[in-house]
C-alpha positions, 0 to 999 in steps of 0.5 A, a space after each residue: 500500500 502506498 503512502 503520501 511519503 512514498 508518493 512524494 519521494 517517488 515524485 522527486 525522483 521522477 522530476 530529478 532531471 529538472 534539477 540536473 539540467 538546471 545545474 548543467 545550464 548554470 555550469 555551461 554559462 559559468 555562472 559560478 565563475 562570474 560570482 566568484 569575486 562578488 554577488 551580481 544582479 541578474 542583469 549583470 549576469 545576463 549581459 555577461 552570458 548573453 542570455 535572456 534576463 527574465 529566463 536567467 532569473 527563473 533558472 537562478 531562482 529555481 537553483 537557489 531553492 535547492 541550495 545552488 546559489 542564493 538570492 539576496 534581499 537586494 535581488 543579487 545572487 551569490 555563491 553557496 557551498 554547492 555553487 562553489 563546486 561549480 566553479 571551473 577553477 577550484 579543487 574538486 570542481 564539478 563543472 566538467 561533470 555537470 557539463 558532460 552529464 548535461 550534454 552527451 550523457 543526457 542524450 544517451 540516457 534518454 534512450 535507456 528504454 532502447 538499451 533495456 529492450 534490446 541489450 544494445 548501446 544507447 549512445 551508439 544509437 544516438 550518436 552513430 558510433 561508440 563513445 570513445 570513437 566519438 570523443 576522439 573526433 570531438 576534442 572539446 568534448 574529450 577535454 571535458 570528459 577527461 576533466 570530469 573523470 579526474 574530478 570523479 576519480 582523483 579522490 580515489 588515488 590516495 586511498 587506493 595506494 594506501 590500501 594495497 601493498 605494492 612493495 613486492 612489485 618491481 615493475 608496474 604497468 598502468 594499462 589505459 592509464 590516461 594522464 599518468 596520475 595513478 602511476 605517478 602516485 604509486 611510483 612516488 610512494 615506492 621509490 624502488 619501482 619502475 613504471 610503464 604507462 600504456 594508452 592510445 597514442 594521443 593520450 600518451 603524448 599528453 601524459 608525458 608532461 604529467 610524468 615529468 611534472 610529477 618527477 617520475 619520467 625517468 622511472 616510467 616508460 611510455 608505450 602506445 597501442 590498443 589493449 585489445 591487440 596487445 599490452 607491453 610485456 615484462 611487468 610484474 603487475 598490470 594495474 587497470 583503474 576503471 578500464 574493465 567496467 567499460 566493456 562487456 565480458 568478451 572484450 574484458 576477457 580479451 584485455 585480461 588475456 593480453 595482460 596474462 600473456 605479457 605478465 612475468 611468471 606469477 604476476 598479477 592484475 590489479 583491477 580497480 572498480 566498484 564491486 556490486 554488493 548483494 541486497 537492496 541497500 543504496 548502491 552507487 555501483 548499481 546506478 553506475 552500472 546503468 551508465 555503463 549499459 547506456 554509454 560504453 556497453 560495459 557493466 559493473 560486476 559482483 565479486 562472483 562475476 569478477 572471479 569468473 572473468 578472471 578465471 576465464 582469462 587465466 587468473 585466480 581471484 586472490 583478494 578484494 580490498 575495499 578502499 575508503 572510497 567507492 572502489 575496491 582493489 581486485 587482485 588476480 594472480 596469473 596461473 598456467 
């Protein structure tokens, strides 16, 4: 039997995109950046953003009602703690995430029903090609995507490095390691270690400056290529953060088998992902799993599913370490 409380809660969920799209528009217009130094009137903000003043006021009034911005008694708007997070120039900024979610992601999510009905990828239906191919052809969107991923995953790096003992690893390869932040952090923590950073050619070129800035370029080789074809050989361990969840089981097994071939004897793979727990408790991983279904066609997995994935690739699941954030370190040792 339904209750008024349940009805109200569901109604808020149903209209949730009203708020997310309003936040997107404010982010796209960089309203928070404009308010960084002082409060401003709507007429000032409308002039700066080349928007329709009455419509902009209605947007800001709505956002102020949920704690994003605040309208003062003199009619001027100022930042709130949440609005501070929409500034593009602050640590922990959510600006790129708000823009990314409001554009391609929002359009793809509009075809969630298509994915559920067919098992196919909504993003491909909307844009005519896979997401990573789309991003490679749209540098501006790719830059926002990279910023968004850094804002989301940046806080995971320190807990990840603290939670796992890398001391027995002499050479660590970061597969799909992007800008090199993760491998740099591990190398700085373990001065004896040598590193390998592997990603697509254009990514590696950008990452070289990051490695140099971190002071680890002399201990980290860089290689470019396609991990569906091969990965650099000779490492004691392969690290993959938020790589495996982008792909379905067949593609994930292809990546893992390539790692198996490249690993030294008794080597290991370290998969950093969310692990779906059983039961009905609130779970970010279960919602992220829908994003994987709609966008790249991947999935979040349970511990049992990771065990099966590893065994199919020539590994034994040896441990899963839950970090202090939303991800776990999933370790698989090479067998055979």
